[in-house]
PALODREN-509362 format. One record per residue (C-alpha): residue in three letters; x, y, z. Coordinates in steps of 0.05 Angstrom, whole numbers, padded with zeros to 5 digits, always signed. Each point is the difference from the previous one (the first is absolute). Layout:
N
ALAXYZ...
//
This chain:
163
MET+01587+01568+02082ASP-00016+00016-00073MET+00026+00068-00026ILE-00002+00040-00063LYS+00066+00034-00020VAL-00014+00068-00026GLY+00053+00038-00038PRO+00055+00019+00004VAL-00004+00068-00029GLY+00067+00032-00024GLY+00050-00040-00036TYR+00051-00053+00011ASP+00073+00013-00019ILE+00042-00061-00018GLY+00049+00022+00057GLY-00058+00011+00049THR-00021-00042+00058ILE-00067-00029+00013TRP-00028+00002+00072ASP-00060-00034+00030GLU-00040+00005+00065LYS-00057-00047-00017GLY-00043-00019+00060ARG+00025+00056+00045ASP-00066+00034+00005GLN-00003+00030+00070VAL+00035+00067-00014GLY+00020+00042+00060GLY+00041+00050-00036ILE+00039+00024-00062LEU+00068+00032-00002VAL+00008+00043-00063SER+00063+00033-00025TYR-00007+00044-00060SER+00032+00059-00039LYS-00023+00051-00049ASP+00009-00055-00055GLY-00042-00052+00032VAL-00005-00058+00052ASP+00070-00023+00023SER-00023-00056+00047LEU-00057-00033+00036GLN+00002-00040+00063PHE-00061-00034+00030LEU-00019-00013+00073PHE-00043-00059+00009TYR-00036-00034+00060GLU+00017-00072+00000ASN-00017-00044+00060GLY-00014+00064+00042ASN+00068+00028-00015LEU+00018+00060-00045VAL+00053-00024-00048GLN+00035+00040-00056SER+00006-00024-00072ASN+00064+00005-00038LYS+00011+00071-00028HIS-00017+00001-00071GLY+00037+00053-00044ILE+00060+00042+00012HIS+00025+00038+00062HIS-00041+00060+00018ARG+00020+00067-00024GLU-00039+00065+00011ASN-00065-00018+00036PHE-00023-00053+00044CYS-00069-00013+00030ALA-00021-00053+00049VAL-00074-00015-00006PHE-00033-00038+00058PHE-00069-00026-00005ASP-00049-00005+00057TYR+00002-00076-00002PRO-00045-00041+00000LEU-00052+00053-00012GLU+00036+00030-00059PHE+00014-00038-00064LEU+00023+00009-00073THR-00058+00016-00048SER+00037+00027-00059ILE+00071+00016-00029SER+00008+00048-00056GLY+00054+00041-00032SER+00042+00005-00067SER+00061-00025-00030GLU+00043+00022-00061LYS+00059-00020-00041VAL+00066+00027+00031SER+00018+00028-00069GLN-00028-00008-00069TYR+00063-00042-00021MET-00004-00051+00057SER-00048-00053+00016SER+00003+00010+00074THR-00059+00031+00039ILE-00010+00027+00068LEU-00058+00010+00045THR-00006+00077-00001SER-00055+00004+00054ILE-00042-00042+00046VAL-00060+00011+00043PHE-00026-00051+00052GLY-00075+00003+00014THR-00032-00031+00064ASN-00071-00004+00026LYS+00021+00061+00044GLY+00033+00045-00050SER+00061+00002-00045TYR+00074+00008+00003GLY+00040+00035-00052PRO+00014+00017-00055PHE+00073-00020+00011GLY+00045+00017-00060LYS-00022+00047-00054PHE-00058+00008-00046SER+00022+00017-00069ASN-00039+00045-00048ASP+00031-00041-00058VAL-00061-00042-00015ASP+00034-00029-00062ASN+00054-00031+00044ASP-00040-00021+00062ILE-00035-00067+00012ASP-00054+00013+00056PHE-00027-00056+00038ASN-00056-00011+00052PHE-00010-00064+00037HIS-00068+00004+00039ILE-00002-00058+00049GLY-00064+00022+00035ASN-00023-00001+00073HIS-00005-00075+00006ARG+00072-00016+00026LEU+00017-00032-00065PHE+00073+00023-00001GLY+00046-00060-00005GLY+00071+00028-00008PHE+00048+00041-00043HIS+00044-00019-00057GLY+00045+00038-00049SER+00070+00013-00027GLN+00055+00047+00014ASN+00061+00025-00040CYS+00057+00048+00013HIS-00045+00061-00004GLY-00050-00024+00052ILE-00069-00035+00000GLU-00009-00022-00070SER-00069-00030+00005ILE-00055-00018+00051GLY-00059-00046+00004VAL-00045-00031+00052TYR-00030-00068+00015VAL-00078+00000+00013LYS-00033-00055+00041THR-00055-00039-00038THR-00030-00037+00058THR-00065+00029+00030SER+00021-00020+00069SER+00049+00059+00000MET-00061+00048-00004THR-00023-00022+00068HIS+00065+00016+00038
//
């Protein structure tokens, strides 16, 4: 299946690790760990061959807050992902995802993390996937501070619009 890779937004630290969930498009839930500083980790729940399976955990061990988001699968599906990222400090090239919101055809979940008023430091993002079940997976990177960047895959085939 053809897909377009969108993003990632955020940054990529030389010491960071890239992760990829391409083709895992049947999202059943998302486990989010976050603190006052940003998104610590993301773990996805996917339906594969009728079974709910967990992805690897991306990011660092959870700290202050944890939220388990479960979708009304198969009736509920991702339509958007938005949030912000910022540099960890002005002297470092590392970034962290400071907030994230998951939108579905039935509502939204989040924000998880923080929304900063420092517009000079923030990089806001908004991926609108739409109501045609075009989501094709996640990708991104992590570093020692948490989730560094995130992006999505979008299906290009028109057959996905009929499912």
